[in-house]
C-alpha positions as CSV (number, residue, x, y, z in Angstrom):
1,X,255.7,229.6,118.0
2,X,257.1,226.6,119.9
3,X,259.4,227.4,122.7
4,X,261.8,224.8,124.1
5,X,262.1,224.9,127.9
6,X,265.6,224.2,129.1
7,X,265.9,221.0,131.3
8,X,268.5,219.2,133.4
9,X,268.7,215.5,134.2
10,X,269.9,214.6,137.8
11,X,270.7,211.4,139.7
12,X,272.1,213.2,142.8
13,X,271.3,216.4,144.7
14,X,272.5,219.5,142.9
15,X,272.3,223.2,142.5
16,X,270.7,224.1,139.2
17,X,270.7,227.9,139.4
18,X,272.5,230.3,141.8
19,X,270.4,233.4,141.0
20,X,266.8,234.1,140.1
21,X,265.1,231.6,137.8
22,X,261.9,230.4,136.4
23,X,260.8,226.9,137.6
24,X,258.4,225.2,135.2
25,X,258.2,221.7,136.6
26,X,259.9,218.4,137.4
27,X,259.5,214.7,136.5
28,X,260.6,212.2,139.1
29,X,261.2,208.7,137.7
30,X,262.0,206.0,140.3
31,X,264.1,202.9,139.5
32,X,261.4,200.4,140.5
33,X,262.8,199.6,143.9
34,X,263.0,202.8,145.9
35,X,260.2,205.1,147.1
36,X,261.0,208.5,148.4
37,X,260.8,212.2,147.7
38,X,262.5,215.1,146.0
39,X,262.7,218.6,147.6
40,X,262.9,221.8,145.5
41,X,264.4,224.7,147.3
42,X,264.4,228.5,146.5
43,X,268.1,228.9,146.9
44,X,271.5,227.1,146.6
45,X,271.2,224.5,149.4
46,X,268.7,222.6,151.7
47,X,268.9,225.4,154.3
48,X,267.0,227.8,151.9
49,X,263.2,228.0,151.9
50,X,261.4,224.8,150.7
51,X,259.4,225.5,147.6
52,X,257.9,222.1,146.9
53,X,258.2,218.4,147.9
54,X,257.4,215.6,145.3
55,X,256.8,212.2,146.8
56,X,257.1,209.1,144.6
57,X,256.3,205.4,144.9
58,X,258.9,202.9,143.8
59,X,257.1,202.1,140.5
60,X,255.3,205.3,139.5
61,X,256.7,208.3,137.5
62,X,255.5,211.6,138.9
63,X,255.3,214.6,136.6
64,X,254.6,218.0,138.1
65,X,254.3,220.7,135.5
66,X,253.1,224.1,136.9
67,X,250.4,225.9,135.0
68,X,252.6,229.0,135.0
69,X,256.3,229.2,135.9
70,X,257.3,230.0,139.5
71,X,259.8,232.8,140.0
72,X,262.4,231.6,142.5
73,X,264.3,234.5,143.9
74,X,267.5,232.9,145.3
75,X,268.3,230.1,142.9
76,X,267.2,226.5,142.5
77,X,268.5,223.5,144.5
78,X,267.1,220.0,144.1
79,X,267.6,217.5,146.9
80,X,267.0,213.8,146.3
81,X,266.0,211.9,149.5
82,X,266.0,208.6,147.8
83,X,268.4,206.5,145.7
84,X,268.0,205.2,142.2
85,X,265.9,208.1,140.9
86,X,266.2,210.1,137.7
87,X,264.9,213.6,138.0
88,X,264.3,216.0,135.0
89,X,264.0,219.6,136.0
90,X,262.6,222.3,133.7
91,X,263.9,225.7,134.5
92,X,265.7,228.7,133.1
93,X,267.7,231.6,134.5
94,X,266.1,235.1,134.7
95,X,268.3,238.1,133.8
């Protein structure tokens, strides 16, 4: 059976979930001119606990797919600390 994991495309910092969720992974695609990083928080803003930081070069796409989904307790907030980046987040709400 093939399951489709829900995903969201981002170009700015954004709340993805406001409650518990499963985080499967992230793909960071730079625009070719800007290096930087993307922070993933367990919560609704950048004050919540930092779960992961993904650094990227200006010309290298970085995929980070977890071997098993992480259960984030407070929600999911993605903070982009660079410009010109496309981020694809794989996650789903937990009921």
